[in-house]
N, C-alpha and C positions, 0 to 999 in steps of 0.2 A: 356521603355523610360520615362523620367521625364522632366519637364520644369525647366530651371534654367535661371536666369538673369546674363549675363556675359558682359564683354567689350573686344573688339578685338583690340582696340587702346586707347591710352590716350586721354582724352578730357572732354567735357561738358556732361550733362546728356543724350544727344542724342546718345552717343556711347554705352549706355546700350541697349542690345537686349536680347530677350527671345529665347533661343535655346532648342531644344530637344536633350537630351543626355542619354546614359546608365549610371546608377549608380551601381557600383560594390557592392558586399556584404561587410559588415563592416570588417575591419582588426581585429586582435585578441584583440586589446585594444580599439576598437571603438564600438559605438552603431549607429544604423540607425534610423532616425527620420522622420516620416511623418509630415511635417511642417504645422502648423496652423497659425502662425503669425511671423513676422520678425520686430525687432526693428532697426531703422536706426541710424547711428552714423556719426559724422563729419570726423572721421578717414577714413571712406569709401570714402568720397568725395575727401579727400587728396590723397588716393591711386589711385583713378580713374583719378585724374589730374596729376599724377606723382610728387606729392609733399609730399610723405610719405617715411618712412625709407625703406619700402619694395619695391622690383622691381617686376613687373608683367611679367609673361610668357603667351603670348596670345594664344588662348582666355583665359581670366582670370576670375575666380570666385571672389567674394568679399562678405563681410558681416560678422558681428561679433555676432549678437544675433538672437535667434529664440526660439520658443516654439512649442511643438507638442507632438505626442505619439510615443513611441518606437515600431519599427516594427521588428527589428533584433538586436542581441547582439553578440559581439565577444567573443571568448572562454575565454579570460583572464579577462573579465569584470564581476564584482560581484555587488550585491546590487540592480539590476534592473530586471524587467520582461517585456516581451512584453505587450504592452497596457498601460504602465506607462505614465502619463502626466508629461512632463519634460521641463526644460528650459536649454538653452546653456549659460554657463559662457564664455565670449569671449576668444577665443584662439588667440595666437600671430600671427599665419600664416593664414590670411584670404584667401589667394590665394589657399591654400591647403584644408582648411576646411571652405570654404565660406558658408554662410547661406542663400543666395538669391536663394532658390530653393524649389521645392515641396517635394523632398526627399533628405536628406543630411546624410553623415557619419561624426561623430565627436568623439574625444577621450572621453572615459567614465569618465575620471578625470574631464572633464569640463562640465559634465551634472549633474543636480540636480533636484530632485523631488520637485516641488514647492507646496505650500499649496493649498488645495482644494478650498479655498474661492476665488482664483484668476482665472480670465478668461485667455484664451490663449493670448489675447491682452495685458493684464496687465503683465502676466509673461514674454512676450517678451520685455516689456518696463522696466524691473527691473535690470538686473544683471550688465551691464556695469556701469550704473550710481551709483548704491548702493555700489558695490565693490570698485569703484574708491573713492567715498566720504568716505566710512567707513575706508578704508586703511589709508587715510590721517588724518581724524579727530579723529578716535578712536585708531587705531593701532599705529600711529606715534605721533600725537599731544596729545593723552590721554585726549581729551576734556571731561569735566565733568560738573556737575551741578554748577550753579551760576557763570559760566564763560561766557565771551563774545567772539563770533566768527564772523568775517567778511567773507561773501561769495560773491566773485566778480562774475560779469556776471551771476547773479543768476537765470535768466530766462531759462538757458539751462537745459537739463534733469539732468546733474550732479549737477548743482546749486540747483535745486529743491530737489534732493536727499539729498544734504548737509543740506539744511534747515530742512528737516524732521529728519535727523539723529541728528542734533544739538538739536532740540526740544526733541527728544526721550530720551536724557541723561540729560535734564534739563538745557541746555545752553541757553543763549539769543542770537538770531541770527540777525545780521545786514546784510541785503542784499544790494548789489549795482546793478544798472542797468544804461543804458545810459541816458534815458529820463524818464519823468513821465508817459509815456504811459503804462508802465507795473507795476506801483507801486501797484495799487489796486489788480491786479492778484497775485502779489508776497505776499502781506499781506494775501490774501485768501489761498495761498499755504503754509502759516505757518510762514513767516518771522515776527519777532517782530517789526522791523524797516526797512525802505527802503530808500536808498539814491540815488537820480538821479545825476549821476556824472557830467553831462553837465550843471546842474542847481543849485546844492547844493555845499556848502563848506564841503568837505569830513571831514577834520580834526575837524571843528567846530561841525559838526553833531555827529561824533563819541564821541567827548569829552562830548557833551550833553547827549547822550544815556548811556554812561558808567560812568557818574559823574566824569569825569577826570581820570579814571583808564586806559583807553585804552583797546584794545582787545588783549587777550593773543594769539589767534589763527587767522590766516588769510589764506584763501583758494582761490587761484587766478589762472585763466587760461590766463591772459592777458599779464603780464610782461611789458617790456618797461618802460617808465617814471612813470607808475602807481606804480611800486614797491617802489619808494622813497616816494610817497604820502602815501601808505599804511603803510610803516615802521614808519612814523611820527605818525600814529594813534595807534600804538601798546603799550601794557603794558610791563613793565620790565620783562625780561625773556621769552618774547613771541617767537612764531615760525611762520614763513611765509612759507607755502608750495606752490610752484609754479608748476602747473601741465600742463601748456600750454604756447603758445607763440603767442597769437592772435594779439598782437601788432607787426608790422613790424619793429619797432624801438628799438634800445637798449637804456635802461635808465641808468642814473648814479648810481653807487654803493652808497647806503645811509650810508656812513661810520659813520657819527656822530650819527645817530639813532641807528645803530648796536652796536657801542661802548658804547654809553651812556645808552642804555637799555639792553645790553647783549643779543641781539637778535640772533636767528637762522634763516637763510635763506636757505631753502632746496629745491632742485629740486626733484620732486616726480613723479614716473612712476607707472602706473598700473601693470607693470611686477613685481614690488617688492612684490606684493600681490599674484599673481597667480603662480609665480614660486616657492613658498614655500608651501609645503603641509600643514604644521601646521597652518600657517597664513590663507591660503585659507579655511581650515576647520573652523577656528574661524569666518571668514567672512560669510560662508554659514550659520552657526548657528545663528549669530546675524541678518542677513538679513531675513532668513526664519521666525525667531521668530517675527521680526517686521512686515513682510508681513502678518503673521497669525493673529497678534493682531490688525493690522490696523494702528499702529504707523508709518509704512512705507506704503504709498499709492501711487502707480505709477500714475503720472499725464500724461495723453495722450492728446496731442494737437489736433491730427487729424489722421484718419485712411484712407488708400487707398487700393484698390484691387491690386493684383499682376500684372495684366496687365497695371496698371497705375504707375509702379515703377519709370519711368522717372519723372512723375509729382510729385511723392512723394519726390524724391531727390531734385527737383527744389524747392519745398516748404522748405525743410531742409536748403537749401542754401540761402533762402530769409531772414532768421533770424526773421521771423514774429512769430514763435511759442513760446509758453511757455510750456515746458515739452517735451514729447517724440512723435515722429512720428512713426506710426506703419503701416506695410503692412500686410494685411490678405491674406491667401492662401486658 
């Protein structure tokens, strides 16, 4: 028997409960992991609240990220040995391969041996954020040295990852956040400039920072009216990658900025990266190299014990954190 955190109905964090279940041997394409740490993600909150693309079958597992040691290996899996320290690259079906447990089975394709310099907590705080940010900024936008990138809602784990990835390739990172309360922390996290959206003039500040050139790349999870504001701040030939919809409102299409600057506005999904073996391989190499060298350094906001997983997800939903929330097992 092993302990897992599941939910038996949709709802607030109180629906999470710790159950004792039997975990089967791994399938031929899976590995079994004794979990040491779990990274929390907002998609898990949406799933639990019935606001996600996936439907739950109760009682339902959930969870995208974890790290631990391999305890068993399926017949078709190669490249791993029992005892290897590994991380889970988030899988698209968290109900089937949820990570909120002491022992889990996951497809070998989504497992990676992380660098030895990482703790299990750091390893569990890495892969969703860095794969998401890398896929947008490097794989799709081709961000490079001496360019400007705007990272919206930059205090999230993905936002901090984007800041670090931008810096690692020599770009100048302009981070945005709602108020000035997180400005100092974002500068410490690596942003070259920070704009408080409720207090600063976005266009004026971007013009100042870029000396009138605008930002070629924008990485935004908010959407809504902010898209038009961001488009006005972009350089000719720029690309805006929209990877979320935190705003409940639809914004106007910024046709004059798009036409006048020949802009690309693209919806971006994490699935574009993990569904392609060649792209996923490039992501693993870039991220592991960065984690090993220290240019990518997972920022952990707070850790909780497994028995406190309800409190951990409440903290995630509070939006008080800067960086990742991790649950230790």
